[in-house]
C-alpha positions, 0 to 999 in steps of 0.5 A, a space after each residue: 361246708 366244712 364239717 364241725 369237729 369238737 376236739 374237746 368232746 368227740 372221741 378219737 374214733 369219732 374225730 378220725 371218722 369225720 376227718 376221713 370224709 374231708 378233703 385235705 384242703 378242708 382239713 387244712 382250713 380246720 387246722 388253721 382255725 384252731 388254737 395251738 393245743 387243739 391244732 396239735 391234737 388234730 394234726 396227729 389224727 390226719 394224713 399229714 402227707 396229704 394235708 401239708 400242701 394245703 396249709 399256709 406257710 406259717 402254720 405248715 412251718 410250725 407243724 413240720 418242726 416236729 416231723 422227722 426228715 424221712 416223713 417230710 421226704 415221704 410226703 413231698 414225693 407224692 406232691 406236685 413239684 411246686 407244692 413240694 418246693 413250697 414245703 421245702 422252703 418253709 424248712 430251715 436250711 439244715 432240715 432241707 439238706 436232711 430231707 433232700 438226702 432222704 428222697 430218691 435220686 429221681 425225685 431229687 432231680 425233679 425238685 432241684 430244677 425248681 429249687 434253682 429258681 426264686 420262690 416268687 418267679 415263674 420258675 418257682 411256680 412251675 411243675 416239671 411234669 410236662 407232656 412233651 412231643 416233637 414237631 416231626 411226630 404224627 398225631 397217631 404217634 402222639 396218641 399211641 404215646 399218651 395211651 402208654 402212660 399210666 395217667 396224664 398230669 393233672 390239668 393237662 389241656 395242652 401238650 408242649 412241642 419242642 424240636 430236636 434240641 429241646 427248644 420250645 416251638 408251640 403247643 398242641 391242644 388236646 382238642 386238636 389232637 382228637 379232631 384232626 387226621 392222624 396222619 398229620 404231623 404235630 408241626 402242621 397242627 400245633 399252635 405257635 401263638 402261645 408265647 412261653 413264660 420266661 422262668 425269671 418272670 415274677 409271679 405277679 407278672 405271671 398272674 397278669 399274663 394268665 388274666 390278660 390271655 385267659 390261660 389255663 396253663 402255659 409253658 415255661 422256658 429258660 433264658 435260652 428258650 429251652 422248655 423247663 416246665 409249665 404253670 397251671 391255673 391253680 398255681 396262679 390262683 394261689 398267687 392271686 390269693 397270696 397277693 390279696 392277703 398281702 395287700 390286706 394284711 400290709 395295711 396293718 403292718 402284718 405279714 400275710 402268713 401271720 397265724 391267727 392262733 399263734 402263741 401270745 408272745 409271738 403275736 406280741 413280738 410281730 405286732 410291736 414293731 409296727 406299733 413302734 413305727 406308728 408311735 414315732 409318727 404320732 410323736 412327730 404330729 404331736 411335736 408340730 402341735 406343740 410348736 403352736 401351744 401359745 395359739 392353742 392356749 389363747 384360741 381354744 376353738 382351734 383344739 376342737 376343730 383341729 382334727 377335722 383338717 387332719 382327718 379329711 386330709 388322711 381320707 383324701 390321701 388314702 383314696 389317692 394312695 389306694 388308686 395308685 397302689 392298685 394301678 401299680 399292682 395291675 401294671 396300669 401306671 407307667 412313666 408316660 401316664 404318671 404326669 396325667 394321673 398326678 394332674 387329675 388327682 390334684 384337680 380332684 383334690 382342689 374341687 373336693 377341697 373347695 366344696 368341703 371347705 365351704 361346708 366346714 367354714 359355714 359350720 365353724 362360723 355358725 358354731 363359734 361366731 367367727 368369720 376368720 376362724 371359718 375362713 382359716 379352717 376352709 383354707 387349711 382344708 384346701 391346702 391339706 387335701 391338695 398336699 394329700 393328693 400329691 403325697 398319695 401319688 408320689 409316695 408309692 412311686 418313691 417307695 417302689 423306687 427304694 424297693 419298699 413295698 408301698 402297700 406296707 409303708 405307704 399308709 404310715 408315711 401318708 398319715 404322717 404327711 397329712 397330719 403334719 401338713 394339716 396341723 401346720 396349715 391350720 395352726 399356722 394360719 390361725 397364729 398369723 390371722 387370729 393370735 394378734 387379735 386375741 
């Protein structure tokens, strides 16, 4: 549990004493939970170089604005390559140039290998601090080589095996190195089953591979098959958390890096666009209702029952939408199984529609004493649940084809569809079967 720090009451000495007991990740959590003024105060009391790598992108970018390039350069030289690249990617382009000019040549070469790849790819995730051995080496030579090193890279469970041209061949497990005869060559002991991850593979697909194959680390190769780095499980955990945050925040149209304690105007600006989009969809639904103004004026009960159809359709559609987006995220939805999924969801919607249509129809009949009104409400509910299931499957697939994030836009589009169809079906049926009798 993170130690509480009272920045208002504690003296600077007391704050420093508490900070020294904390892990950099705990300090990062505290910084992210503080309002701007207190965050700036605590930032001056911590070892900024150690904490930077643990901060979220949004908070880190804000705190680095006032850091001189030399300090940023000094900080990233003590980080893992992937963490250092994450820090650089939070800076404006002109600042990145200044930081790169302030680091030594060896560090620049190390970072350049990763900066070459997009952020959300295997190349952008990888570390270049890789222990490499060649196929012709004996295990005795490998042990001698390892003992000459000051320390092993963190989370080293395998050694990468390459041939004389640097092409990836397989991996040598540390356990095999310690349990086999020292006279054996690496080629005799190495495992060739572990396939290398292409550097261009998306971070999402990398996370799926780690999950499916129970990996702790994995080699990364370029298009020619030359070993360029490795990815470890801690990098993948960061990807999984980022995707979970993204899916949660996207449902409200927010960015996963939105700062809870950002300035009021900044937060207002970030949320205004989403509110505007929702306002447009609300006006569309209101326009549809307006088309049936005469019907609503003459049959007041319709206004009371109208939200039921839209609400039930929205919930049913959201259930289907969530299942589909989740299936897309874990790679379970393909062109071959989409028709089956669509048929299944439509069948489920019809069964649920008929069951709940009977319930709401009976309630409407008992409430308003009108058999026609009950039948119209039940029929509209069946129609809307069927269309909601259809939309719940097709909308995310269409958005993905258009390169639009289904998690971000799917909910808004679905709500618009279910509202419009629900209101149209209910009020349209009421106009046809009730209005001429009123």
